[in-house]
C-alpha positions in Angstrom: 13.2 -0.2 1.1 10.5 0.3 3.8 12.6 1.7 6.5 16.1 3.0 7.2 18.6 1.2 9.4 18.3 1.9 13.1 21.9 3.1 13.3 22.2 6.6 11.8 24.6 7.1 8.9 27.6 9.1 10.1 27.8 12.5 8.3 31.2 11.7 6.8 29.9 8.5 5.2 27.1 10.4 3.5 29.6 12.1 1.0 31.0 8.7 0.1 27.7 7.3 -1.2 27.1 7.1 -4.9 23.6 7.7 -6.2 22.5 4.1 -5.8 23.8 3.9 -2.2 22.3 7.3 -1.3 18.9 6.2 -2.6 19.2 2.8 -1.0 20.0 4.4 2.4 17.7 7.4 2.3 15.0 6.5 -0.2 12.5 5.6 2.4 12.5 8.9 4.3 9.7 10.0 2.1 6.9 7.3 2.0 7.1 5.1 -1.1 8.9 7.9 -3.0 12.6 7.1 -3.6 12.6 9.5 -6.5 12.8 12.3 -3.9 16.2 11.0 -2.6 17.3 10.5 -6.2 16.5 14.2 -7.0 18.1 15.4 -3.7 21.3 13.5 -4.5 21.9 15.8 -7.5 22.2 18.8 -5.1 25.3 17.4 -3.3 27.7 18.1 -1.7 25.8 19.0 1.4 27.6 21.5 3.6 25.4 20.6 6.6 22.3 18.8 7.7 20.0 21.7 6.9 21.3 21.7 3.3 20.5 18.0 3.1 17.0 18.6 4.3 16.5 21.5 1.9 17.5 19.3 -1.0 14.8 16.8 -0.1 12.3 19.5 0.5 13.0 21.3 -2.8 12.7 18.0 -4.6 9.2 17.7 -3.3 8.0 21.2 -3.8 9.6 21.5 -7.2 8.3 18.2 -8.5 5.8 17.8 -11.3 2.2 18.1 -10.0 1.5 14.5 -11.0 4.5 13.3 -8.9 3.3 15.5 -6.0 -0.1 13.9 -6.1 1.3 10.4 -6.3 3.5 11.2 -3.3 0.5 12.3 -1.3 -1.6 9.3 -2.4 1.3 7.0 -1.2 0.8 8.0 2.4 -1.5 6.0 4.7 -4.5 7.5 6.3 -4.5 8.0 10.1 -5.6 4.7 11.7 -6.9 3.7 8.3 -7.0 0.5 6.2 -3.2 0.1 6.1 -3.1 0.3 9.9 -5.9 -2.3 10.3 -4.2 -4.6 7.8 -0.7 -4.1 9.3 0.6 -3.0 5.9 2.1 0.4 6.9 5.8 0.9 6.7 7.6 0.5 10.0 8.2 4.2 10.0 4.5 5.0 9.7 3.7 2.4 12.3 6.1 4.0 14.8 4.8 7.5 14.0 1.1 6.6 14.3 1.8 4.4 17.3 3.3 7.3 19.3 -0.1 9.0 19.7 -1.9 5.7 20.2 -3.4 5.6 16.7 -2.9 1.8 16.4 -4.9 1.0 19.6 -8.0 3.3 19.6 -11.5 2.9 21.1 -14.4 2.6 18.7 -15.7 6.2 19.1 -12.2 7.6 18.3 -11.8 5.2 15.3 -15.2 6.5 14.0 -14.1 10.1 14.5 -10.9 9.6 12.6 -12.6 7.7 9.8 -15.0 10.7 9.4 -12.0 13.1 9.2 -10.2 10.8 6.7 -13.3 10.5 4.5 -14.2 14.2 4.5 -10.7 15.3 3.8 -10.2 12.8 0.9 -13.6 13.8 -0.6 -12.6 17.5 -0.3 -9.0 17.3 -1.6 -8.6 13.9 -3.3 -5.7 12.5 -1.3 -5.1 11.3 2.3 -4.8 13.7 5.3 -1.1 13.8 5.9 0.1 15.2 9.1 3.5 15.2 10.8 2.5 13.6 14.0 5.8 14.4 15.7 4.6 18.0 15.8 1.6 17.1 18.0 1.4 16.0 21.6 -2.2 14.7 21.5 -4.9 13.4 19.2 -7.0 16.5 20.0 -4.2 18.6 18.6 -4.3 16.5 15.4 -8.1 16.8 15.2 -7.9 20.6 15.6 -5.3 20.8 12.9 -7.5 18.7 10.5 -10.4 21.1 11.1 -8.2 24.1 10.2 -7.0 22.5 7.1 -10.5 21.6 5.8 -11.1 25.4 5.4 -8.2 25.7 3.0 -8.7 26.2 -0.7 -7.1 23.6 -3.0 -3.8 25.4 -3.7 -3.2 26.3 0.0 -3.9 22.8 1.1 -1.7 21.2 -1.5 1.2 23.4 -0.3 0.3 22.6 3.4 0.1 18.9 2.7 3.4 18.8 0.9 5.0 20.8 3.8 3.6 18.2 6.2 5.3 15.5 4.1 8.5 17.5 4.5 8.0 17.6 8.2 7.5 13.9 8.4 10.6 13.5 6.2 12.6 15.9 8.5 12.0 13.6 11.5 12.9 10.5 9.5 16.0 12.2 8.0 17.1 13.2 11.5 17.0 9.6 12.6 18.7 8.4 9.4 21.7 10.7 9.2 23.9 12.0 12.1 24.2 15.7 11.6 27.6 17.3 11.0 28.8 18.7 14.3 28.6 22.5 14.5 31.9 24.2 15.1 32.3 25.2 18.7 33.1 28.9 19.0 34.5 30.1 22.3 33.7 33.7 23.2 34.9 35.2 26.4 32.0 36.1 28.7 34.1 38.4 30.8 37.6 39.9 30.7 39.9 39.0 33.6 40.4 41.9 35.9 43.9 43.3 36.0 45.8 42.7 39.2 47.0 45.8 40.9 50.7 46.7 40.6 
């Protein structure tokens, strides 16, 4: 269960899934944590895509601290050991590859390794960042510097929110959103013809 199928699940098909099918289909939207999908399933039915996202997000934020920590520890470091060994999930490979993290020059690798080490020493888990929210590595480096100044509680909340943002991107690729109703409103009233 390392990645979701390339073809998104139609919204109508989502309601037809039992718990096992739901977890099988969406369990990988949070890295190595199918328990999040299992917890989200209990919040069905989902009126719209945002309700689905909120169910996953609440499962993460309301989880026992030991589960939250395990969730964070399950994420790969940026351009870290998992990337070098080729053992990241396909989702993480795609996300890190978008900003070139899988093909870096030596000085950039060293810079990222320093960030990873300092962050892990400071907080005890990998630096998790939703790369889809950044357009460059410099933006990621700046973000890392800001987060290093956080106290433990603030950073835990921030790290979990970044997991949610990673999950939001994956969920958007995994499930076709329910179409919003089209509401037609007149932009102008027809002028009356003279009598």
